[in-house]
C-alpha positions in Angstrom: -23.8 16.7 -61.6 -22.2 19.3 -59.3 -25.4 21.3 -59.6 -25.5 21.2 -63.4 -27.1 19.0 -66.1 -24.7 16.3 -67.0 -25.9 16.6 -70.6 -27.9 19.2 -72.3 -29.7 16.9 -74.7 -29.7 13.3 -76.0 -30.0 12.6 -79.7 -32.5 10.0 -80.9 -29.6 8.1 -82.4 -27.8 7.9 -79.0 -30.7 6.5 -77.0 -29.6 2.9 -77.7 -26.1 3.6 -76.4 -27.4 5.3 -73.2 -29.8 2.4 -72.6 -26.9 0.0 -72.7 -24.8 2.2 -70.4 -27.6 2.7 -68.0 -28.3 -1.1 -67.8 -24.7 -2.0 -67.1 -24.5 0.8 -64.5 -27.4 -0.8 -62.7 -25.7 -4.2 -63.0 -22.5 -2.7 -61.4 -24.5 -1.3 -58.5 -26.3 -4.6 -57.8 -23.2 -6.7 -58.3 -21.0 -4.6 -56.0 -23.5 -4.0 -53.2 -25.2 -7.4 -53.0 -22.5 -10.1 -53.6 -24.7 -11.8 -56.2 -23.1 -13.8 -58.9 -23.6 -12.7 -62.6 -25.9 -15.7 -63.2 -28.0 -14.7 -60.1 -28.2 -11.1 -61.3 -29.3 -12.1 -64.8 -32.2 -14.1 -63.3 -33.7 -11.2 -61.4 -37.3 -10.5 -62.5 -39.7 -7.7 -62.2 -41.0 -7.3 -58.7 -38.0 -9.0 -57.1 -37.5 -6.3 -54.4 -39.8 -6.0 -51.4 -39.5 -3.3 -48.6 -40.1 -3.8 -44.9 -41.5 -0.7 -43.0 -41.7 0.3 -39.4 -44.8 1.5 -37.5 -44.3 5.0 -39.0 -44.1 3.7 -42.5 -40.4 4.2 -42.9 -38.4 1.6 -44.9 -35.8 -0.1 -42.8 -34.9 -3.1 -44.9 -35.0 -4.2 -48.6 -35.2 -7.8 -49.6 -34.1 -9.0 -53.0 -35.7 -12.3 -54.1 -34.2 -14.4 -56.8 -32.4 -17.7 -57.6 -29.1 -18.9 -56.2 -27.0 -21.2 -58.3 -24.1 -22.5 -56.2 -24.4 -26.2 -56.4 -28.1 -25.9 -57.3 -28.0 -27.2 -60.9 -29.2 -25.3 -63.9 -32.6 -24.4 -62.3 -31.2 -22.8 -59.1 -32.9 -22.5 -55.8 -35.1 -19.7 -54.3 -33.0 -17.3 -52.2 -33.5 -13.9 -50.5 -30.7 -11.3 -50.1 -30.8 -8.3 -47.8 -29.8 -5.2 -49.8 -29.4 -1.5 -49.5 -31.4 1.4 -51.0 -29.0 1.9 -54.0 -29.7 -1.7 -55.1 -33.5 -1.2 -54.7 -33.2 1.9 -56.8 -31.2 0.2 -59.5 -33.9 -2.5 -59.7 -36.6 0.2 -60.0 -34.7 1.8 -62.9 -34.4 -1.5 -64.7 -38.1 -2.2 -64.3 -38.9 1.1 -66.0 -36.5 0.4 -68.8 -38.1 -2.9 -69.8 -41.6 -3.2 -71.4 -44.4 -4.4 -69.1 -44.5 -7.9 -70.7 -40.7 -8.5 -70.2 -40.2 -10.3 -66.9 -36.4 -10.3 -66.8 -34.5 -7.1 -65.8 -31.5 -7.8 -67.9 -33.2 -8.7 -71.1 -31.7 -6.9 -74.1 -32.5 -3.1 -74.1 -35.3 -2.1 -76.4 -33.2 -0.1 -78.8 -30.4 -2.7 -79.1 -29.8 -4.6 -82.2 -30.1 -7.9 -80.3 -33.6 -7.0 -79.1 -34.8 -5.9 -82.6 -33.2 -8.8 -84.5 -34.0 -11.8 -82.4 -35.9 -10.9 -79.3 -37.0 -14.1 -77.5 -38.9 -14.1 -74.2 -36.6 -15.0 -71.3 -33.4 -14.3 -73.2 -30.9 -12.1 -71.2 -27.6 -10.5 -71.9 -24.6 -12.9 -71.6 -21.6 -12.5 -69.4 -19.4 -11.7 -72.4 -21.8 -8.9 -73.4 -21.8 -7.6 -69.8 -17.9 -7.5 -69.9 -18.1 -5.5 -73.2 -20.7 -3.2 -71.7 -18.5 -2.6 -68.6 -15.6 -1.7 -70.8 -17.8 0.6 -72.9 -19.0 2.4 -69.8 -15.5 2.9 -68.5 -14.5 4.3 -71.9 -17.5 6.6 -72.0 -16.8 7.9 -68.4 -13.2 8.8 -69.2 -14.2 10.5 -72.5 -16.8 12.5 -70.6 -14.3 13.5 -68.0 -11.8 14.6 -70.6 -14.4 16.6 -72.5 -15.6 18.4 -69.3 -12.1 18.8 -67.6 -13.1 16.5 -64.7 -10.5 14.9 -62.5 -12.6 11.8 -61.4 -11.8 9.6 -64.4 -11.1 5.9 -64.0 -7.4 5.4 -63.5 -5.6 3.5 -66.3 -3.4 0.4 -65.7 -0.2 0.5 -67.8 -1.8 3.0 -70.2 -5.0 1.1 -70.7 -8.4 0.9 -69.0 -8.6 -2.1 -66.6 -10.2 -5.2 -67.9 -13.0 -6.0 -65.5 -15.0 -9.2 -65.2 -18.1 -10.0 -63.2 -16.3 -12.1 -60.7 -14.0 -9.2 -59.7 -16.9 -7.2 -58.2 -17.8 -9.9 -55.7 -14.1 -10.5 -54.8 -13.4 -6.7 -54.5 -16.4 -6.3 -52.2 -15.1 -9.1 -49.9 -11.6 -7.6 -49.9 -12.9 -4.2 -48.8 -15.3 -5.6 -46.2 -12.4 -7.5 -44.7 -9.6 -4.9 -44.9 -11.4 -1.5 -44.9 -14.5 -2.0 -42.7 -14.7 1.7 -41.8 -14.2 2.8 -45.4 -17.0 4.5 -47.2 -18.6 3.1 -50.4 -20.9 6.0 -51.2 -22.4 8.7 -49.1 -22.7 7.5 -45.5 -22.7 3.8 -46.4 -19.7 2.0 -44.9 -18.4 -1.5 -45.6 -19.0 -2.4 -42.0 -22.7 -1.7 -42.3 -22.8 -3.4 -45.7 -21.5 -6.6 -44.1 -24.0 -6.6 -41.3 -26.9 -6.1 -43.7 -25.7 -8.6 -46.3 -25.1 -11.4 -43.7 -28.7 -11.2 -42.6 -29.8 -12.7 -45.9 -28.6 -15.4 -48.3 -25.1 -13.8 -48.6 -24.5 -14.7 -45.0 -25.2 -18.4 -45.4 -22.6 -21.1 -46.1 -24.4 -22.0 -49.3 -23.7 -18.6 -50.9 -20.0 -18.8 -50.5 -19.7 -15.0 -50.1 -19.4 -15.2 -46.3 -16.6 -17.8 -46.8 -14.8 -15.3 -49.1 -15.1 -12.5 -46.6 -13.9 -14.7 -43.7 -11.0 -16.1 -45.7 -9.9 -12.5 -46.6 -10.2 -11.5 -43.0 -8.1 -14.5 -41.9 -5.4 -13.6 -44.4 -5.4 -9.9 -43.4 -5.1 -11.0 -39.8 -2.3 -13.4 -40.7 -0.4 -10.7 -42.6 -0.5 -8.4 -39.6 0.6 -11.1 -37.2 3.4 -12.2 -39.4 4.8 -8.7 -39.6 4.2 -8.3 -35.8 6.2 -11.5 -35.2 9.1 -10.3 -37.4 9.4 -6.9 -35.5 12.2 -7.4 -33.0 11.8 -3.8 -31.6 8.2 -4.0 -30.6 6.9 -4.2 -27.1 5.9 -7.6 -25.7 2.2 -8.4 -25.3 1.0 -8.4 -21.7 -2.2 -9.6 -20.0 -3.3 -13.1 -18.9 -2.6 -14.6 -22.3 0.4 -12.4 -23.1 3.1 -15.1 -22.8 1.0 -17.5 -24.9 0.5 -14.9 -27.6 4.3 -14.3 -27.8 4.8 -18.1 -28.1 2.3 -18.4 -31.0 3.8 -15.4 -32.8 7.2 -16.9 -32.5 6.0 -20.1 -33.9 4.3 -18.3 -36.8 7.5 -16.4 -37.5 9.3 -19.7 -37.9 7.2 -20.3 -41.0 6.7 -16.8 -42.4 9.9 -14.9 -41.7 13.1 -15.5 -43.7 16.3 -13.4 -43.3 14.2 -10.9 -41.3 11.6 -10.4 -44.0 8.0 -11.7 -44.1 7.1 -13.9 -47.1 5.8 -11.5 -49.8 4.3 -14.0 -52.2 0.6 -13.9 -51.5 -0.3 -17.4 -52.6 2.5 -18.9 -50.5 1.6 -16.8 -47.5 -2.0 -17.9 -47.8 -1.0 -21.6 -47.8 1.3 -21.0 -44.7 -1.4 -19.2 -42.8 -4.0 -21.9 -43.6 -1.7 -24.5 -42.0 -0.3 -22.5 -39.2 -3.0 -20.1 -38.1 -2.0 -18.9 -34.6 -5.6 -18.0 -33.7 -4.6 -14.6 -32.4 -7.2 -11.9 -33.1 -6.1 -8.3 -32.7 -8.9 -5.9 -31.7 -9.2 -2.3 -30.6 -9.3 -2.9 -26.9 -7.8 -6.4 -26.5 -6.0 -9.0 -28.5 -7.7 -12.4 -28.2 -5.4 -15.4 -27.9 -8.2 -17.9 -28.7 -8.5 -21.1 -26.7 -12.1 -22.4 -27.0 -11.9 -24.3 -23.7 -11.5 -21.1 -21.7 -13.4 -18.6 -23.9 -16.1 -16.7 -22.0 -17.6 -15.5 -25.3 -18.4 -19.0 -26.5 -22.0 -20.2 -26.1 -22.6 -23.9 -25.1 -23.9 -24.8 -28.6 -21.1 -22.9 -30.4 -18.6 -25.2 -32.2 -15.9 -22.7 -31.0 -13.9 -22.2 -34.3 -13.3 -18.6 -33.5 -14.1 -16.0 -30.9 -17.3 -14.0 -30.8 -15.7 -10.6 -30.3 -19.0 -8.8 -29.8 -19.5 -10.9 -26.6 -15.9 -10.4 -25.3 -15.3 -10.0 -21.6 -11.8 -8.8 -21.6 -11.3 -7.9 -17.9 -12.1 -11.5 -16.8 -11.3 -13.7 -19.7 -8.0 -15.7 -19.6 -7.7 -15.4 -23.4 -6.9 -11.7 -23.2 -3.6 -10.2 -24.2 -2.8 -6.5 -24.6 -0.7 -4.8 -27.2 0.5 -1.2 -26.7 -2.3 0.0 -28.9 -4.8 -1.9 -26.7 -3.4 -0.2 -23.6 -3.7 3.1 -25.3 -7.4 2.4 -26.3 -8.3 1.2 -22.8 -6.6 4.2 -21.1 -8.6 6.5 -23.5 -11.8 4.7 -22.5 -10.9 5.1 -18.8 -10.5 8.8 -19.4 -14.0 9.0 -20.9 -15.5 7.2 -17.9 -13.7 9.7 -15.6 -15.1 12.6 -17.6 -18.6 11.2 -17.3 -18.2 10.7 -13.5 -17.0 14.3 -13.2 -20.4 15.3 -14.5 -22.0 12.9 -12.0 -24.7 15.2 -10.8 -26.5 14.6 -14.1 -26.3 10.8 -13.8 -28.9 8.5 -12.2 -27.5 6.8 -9.1 -27.5 3.3 -10.7 -25.7 4.6 -13.8 -23.1 6.4 -11.6 -22.6 3.3 -9.5 -22.1 1.1 -12.6 -19.6 3.6 -14.1 -17.6 3.7 -10.8 -17.4 -0.1 -10.7 -16.3 -0.2 -14.4 -13.7 2.4 -13.7 -12.3 0.5 -10.7 -12.1 -2.8 -12.5 -10.5 -1.3 -15.6 -8.0 0.8 -13.7 -6.9 -2.3 -11.7 -6.7 -4.4 -14.9 -4.4 -1.9 -16.6 -2.3 -1.6 -13.4 -1.7 -5.3 -13.3 -0.7 -5.5 -17.0 1.7 -2.7 -17.7 3.5 -3.1 -21.0 7.1 -4.2 -20.9 9.9 -3.7 -23.5 10.8 -6.7 -25.5 14.1 -8.4 -24.6 
């Protein structure tokens, strides 16, 4: 740690404690980076991770095989999750910690009293035990930080360590994916990348429930932003083909969410209001989509059309497009980038230069048609 050994030696009598802390540390990595429920984690078995490699032998995807339990009864159903390298490493550590004849990764540690007193094949640690282990790990971390003058201890809540339960890890992951997509989990791993990978597997299906949690959190975050936008009398009006409709939808939302000039602050109440009065306005970096499925160019023929497909947005020609001042600024910045590329046109292939010139003309004309206007 920081270029030094985190501990000089481990006493024989401390091995059981460290086994327990290591096991729950692996549980935390798997729970927070996969979206699995506690019951699904506890059913993971030896050999549950498989790796996919490219032609050069490099690993580009890890698959985690296990049992899903939402609505599947006590026996579960086979499922596959797409996970990241830290999860695969946690599984590998757990496999080394268990004896070769123990199939379950979260069986009681070898040195634990539970294992020695009544070891039964197939018996794993309970949720209550995991909660106690999480609390013990948090306490050990803070004691270690205090003893070594470290500043990265776990913050206390009202003078006590937070009480964490298994469900909070899944909910917290959904919250950060929805609200902090560009945030970093660890190293170079961002929540945006985590979402893309996870949704390729079982976590992205309707059966898992995790995608629903993420999308519900995204809808609530969007609703909060729009409610505050509608309450701001000093902001600039939205322009663009759908600008007037966006203003009308924001005004209607404000009727339900703004009282005495203030947005509703009670989260549960605001969630209920937004569920009933979703304006279906989707702010983005370059455009704000005022979604109407009948005129959406991003909608495929077989798409039920519940929400826009922002990755397929055609903002310069779609009638669902509205522009906020931030959108204008982003588009103007992109226009400058195109101009810089054209200034270095001698290095561009003729086709590429022609496409950039067309893009520049279309974007410049679009921005000229939809200059922002002050709100009345």
